[in-house]
Each structure stands twice: as C-alpha cells, then as structure tokens.
N, C-alpha and C positions, 0 to 999 in steps of 0.2 A: 437369560440369553436375550439379547436385543433383536429387533426385527431384521436388521441387516445380516447378523450372524445366522439367524434361522433360515433366511432365504438362501444364503450361501451353502448351508448344510443340505438343504433340499435339492439345490442344483447339483451338488456333488453326488448325492445319492441317486438322483435321476440319471446323471451321466454314467454312473457306474452300472446301473441296471441296464441302460441302453447298450452300453459296451458289451456287457455280458450276453445280452440277447443277440447282438451282432456276431459275437464270437461263436455262439451256438449255431446260428443260421449258416455261418461260413463253413461249418463242418459238413462234408459230404455224407448223406445218409447211407446206411449199410446197404450193400448189394444183397438183396434177398434171394437166396438160391433154393430151389426145390430140387432135391436129390432123390431120384426114383430108387426105392429099396424094396423090391418084391420079386416074385418069380420072374426069371429071365435075367436078373442081375445077380451074379454070384462071383465068388473068388475075392480078390483083393481090391477090386475097383471101388466099391462103395466106401469101405473104411478108409482107403487111401485118399480119395477125393475129400471126404469129410475131414480127415486129419489135415490135409494141405490147406484147404480153404479156412478151416477152423483156426489155424495159426495166424491168419491175417485179419486184423480188426475191421477191414473193409467189408467183410462178409458176415451174413447171418444165414446159416444152413438149416433147412428143415427137411427131414426125410419123409417122403410120401409113399403110401401104398398104391397099388394099381387102381383100386376103387376110388381113391381120392383124386387121381388125375382127372377123372371124368365127372366127378360129382359137384364140380364148381369150386373146389379148393384151389386148383391151378388157374389163376386169373391174374391179369396184369395189375390189378389194384393191390395184389398181395405179394407177387414175386416179380423179379427182374429177369431171372435166368432159370431154365430147367436143364438138368443134367441126367443123361442116361449113360451108364458105364458098360463094362464088358459082361459077357454072358451069352445070351441068345436073343437076337433081335426079334425073331418070330414069337418067342415066349414072352418077351416084354410086351409086344403088341397084343398078345392074347390076354396078358394080365391087366392091361389098361382098357381093353375092349374098344369097340367102335366109338363109344362116348369119349374115351380117353384120346383116341386118335383125332377126333374132331376138336377136343379141347386143346391139344398140343398145336394143331394147325391155327386155331383161333388165337391162342396165346402168342405165337410168333407173329402172326399176321398183324396183331395189334401193337407190336413193338417189343415183345419179349425176346430174349436170347435163348438159343438152343445149343448145347454142347453134347455131342455124341462121341463116345469112345468105343471102338471095336463093335460090339453088338449095337450100341447106341448109334453108331455110324451107319450100320445096316438099316436101323429103324427109320432114319431120316429119309431114306431113298424114295424117289418116285417110282423106281423100277420094280417094286414088290407090291403085290395085291394087299399085303398086310402092313405096308409102310405108311409113315406119317405124311409122305409126299410133300416135304418142305425143302428138299434138295434135288435138283435136276440131275440125278445120278442113278446108274444101275451098275451091276457087276459084270465083268467081262466073261464070266463063266459061272455056271450053277455049281461047279465043283469048288466049294468054299474051303474044304479042309486041306489047306496048303501046307501047314506045319507050324511049329512053335519054336521060338528062339530069337536070338538077336539078329537084326538086319541093319543094313546101312541106309540112312536117309540123308537128303541134302535139302536145306531150306531155300525157298525162292526169296527174291528181294521183298516181296509182300509178306512172306512168312517171317522173315527177320524183322521187318518193321512192326508186325503185330506181336510176335512171340519172343523177340529179343535175342536170337541166337546168332553167333558169328558164322561167316562162310566156312564151307568145308563139310566133309561127310562125318556123320555121327552115328553111333550105335543106339538102337532103341529096341525094346522088347516087342515082338510080334506074336500074335496068337490067333491065326485064322481070320484076320480082319478083312474087310471088303477091298477088292481091287476095282477101283472106280473107273467108269467111263461115262461120258455124257448120255443122258437119257433122251434128250431132244424134245422135252416138253415145252410148248410155247407158253404155258401158264406159269412157269417158274424161271427166274433169271439164271443164267449160266453160273456155275461155281468157278472159283479161282483157286488153283493149286497154291498151297502154302509150303509144301514139301513134296519131294519125289523119292520113291524107293530107288536105291542104287544097287541093291542086291535082292535076292529072293529065296523063297521056299516054293517048291513045285512038287509036293508029294501027293500021293493018292490019286494019280491020274490027272491032276490039275495041269493046265497048259503051261509049258515051259516058256519063259520069256515074257509072259503077260504082266508080270509084277514089276520088272525092272523098268524104271523111268515113268511108271504110272504114278498118279497122285497118292501120296501117303497121308497128307492132311489137306483139307480144303476149307474154303470159306465161301459163303453165299448169303443171299438175302431172300426173304420171303415176306411179302407185304412190307410192313414197317420194321420187321425184326431181322436179326442176324443169326446165322447158322454157322457153326464151326464143328467140323467132324475130323476125327483122327482114327485111321485104321489101326495103327499100332498103339502101344500103351506108354505114354510119357509119364503117367502117374506111378508107374512101376519101374521106371528107369532112373538109375542114379545120375544126378546132374541135370535132370529135366523136370524136377519137381516144380520149379517156378513157372513152367509152361501152363499149368492148370490155372494158376492165379491170373496170369496175363490173358489167357483165353477167356476166362470168366469175366474179366473187366472189359475186354473188347466186346464180348457178346452182350454185355449190359450197356454198352455205349459210353463207357467211362474213360 
C-alpha cells in the first residue's frame, strides 16, 4: 500500500469514527425516573407506571424505597423525575420521613421533575403539615373520602398543549383524590390547571358541589423544577395511558 492510499484509508476511518461519535451524541439520554415503591403506595399505580414508562425507550425507571429517598439516592445527578403514585399521601410522607421530604424539595428546587398521582398529589401540597410543600395547594375540605369510580374531566388549553388530548369531556378513574384550591403561600408560585372536573362524587358527608369545575390536574414550578399532579388516575384509565409518558417528559423538561 503506497503512502497516498494509506492516508486516504486513515481519513476514511477517522471520518467514520467521528460520524459515529456525533450520532451517539445526538441521541437524547434516557430520562431517569425514580418511582417511589414503599408504604403508602399501593394498588395498581406503581406497576402501571413502571409498565407504561418501561415501554418507552426514552425512560430508565428505578424503584426506590422510602429510606432511599432521604439517604442521598434521590439527587439531581442521578435522576430527572420522581413519581409518587396512589395510596395514602400521609403514609408516603411517613415512609420517606423528614429527610425524604427535604430531599424531595431539594431535588425539585434544583431542577428535578415531580409527578404526583392521587396520594402523590396530596403529598405535593403546601397545605399539609406532612406535605412536601412544592405545590401551592390545599384541599377544600378535610373530608377526603368522596368516592371511587369514573368522573368527567375536561382539559384546559395548557393541558392539551402539555398532555396532548383533544377538546371535550372525557371519563377518567377517580379514587378519593384531592380537590385543590390555592393555599396562598408567597414562597411557592401559583399552579395552573391542566384539567377540570366536570362531574363529582360527594359521599361520606363531603361537600356537594366542591368538586365540579375544580382542578383535576395541575402544573406548577418550584425553584428550577416542574411539578405535575393529577387527582384522578390516568394510568388506570383506558385511552389515557400516553398521558403518563407525556407528563414525565414535560416534568423532565424534554
């Protein structure tokens, strides 16, 4: 092989390696999701969210126990989004403890995303002593046991922009999720409704009329991070499975 051929071959190899490197760099890194899986998260929420995100190559999901939330495992260098599903918000809070609440606040404040579904939506609230206090929200009544079943919701323009649904009323599974109102904290930005309830449950002495037209899903910010909470259960509603993927991408800033 003469010198000219050898130089040409080296150039071809170099360009090929450079092109390969550029192709690798152009791929978006996986959205790393911490999924809380401990006392306070029960039912179908954890397996459904893990299944839905696991089908999308954009995500890498890791289940965390309560002790791991506060021991330094949940940090911005490791995760992009943390998810708390249905169950009991107060039990979730107890499971992660005060160190966990501090860790969640710091994670979001530094740019992490938070998704709360039902119990996880309660956990985000400013209006509970045991809350993570990353969402300027409280509930309209202490009587939370409103009922379980399908209700009607309608997405706002912002909700359709983020979550991708068409105008009109849609059915969604509800199971005693929070009925939000503003908490009025000057330290936390106001939330924005993404969907409103258009029908309600009002069982067990809970106030009639409080649920209709109140926020069903909301979005907010805390520090550099994003917060998205859903009172009802899109992950357990046929036809709404894609909402979890879009919500997680939005929370991660993608």
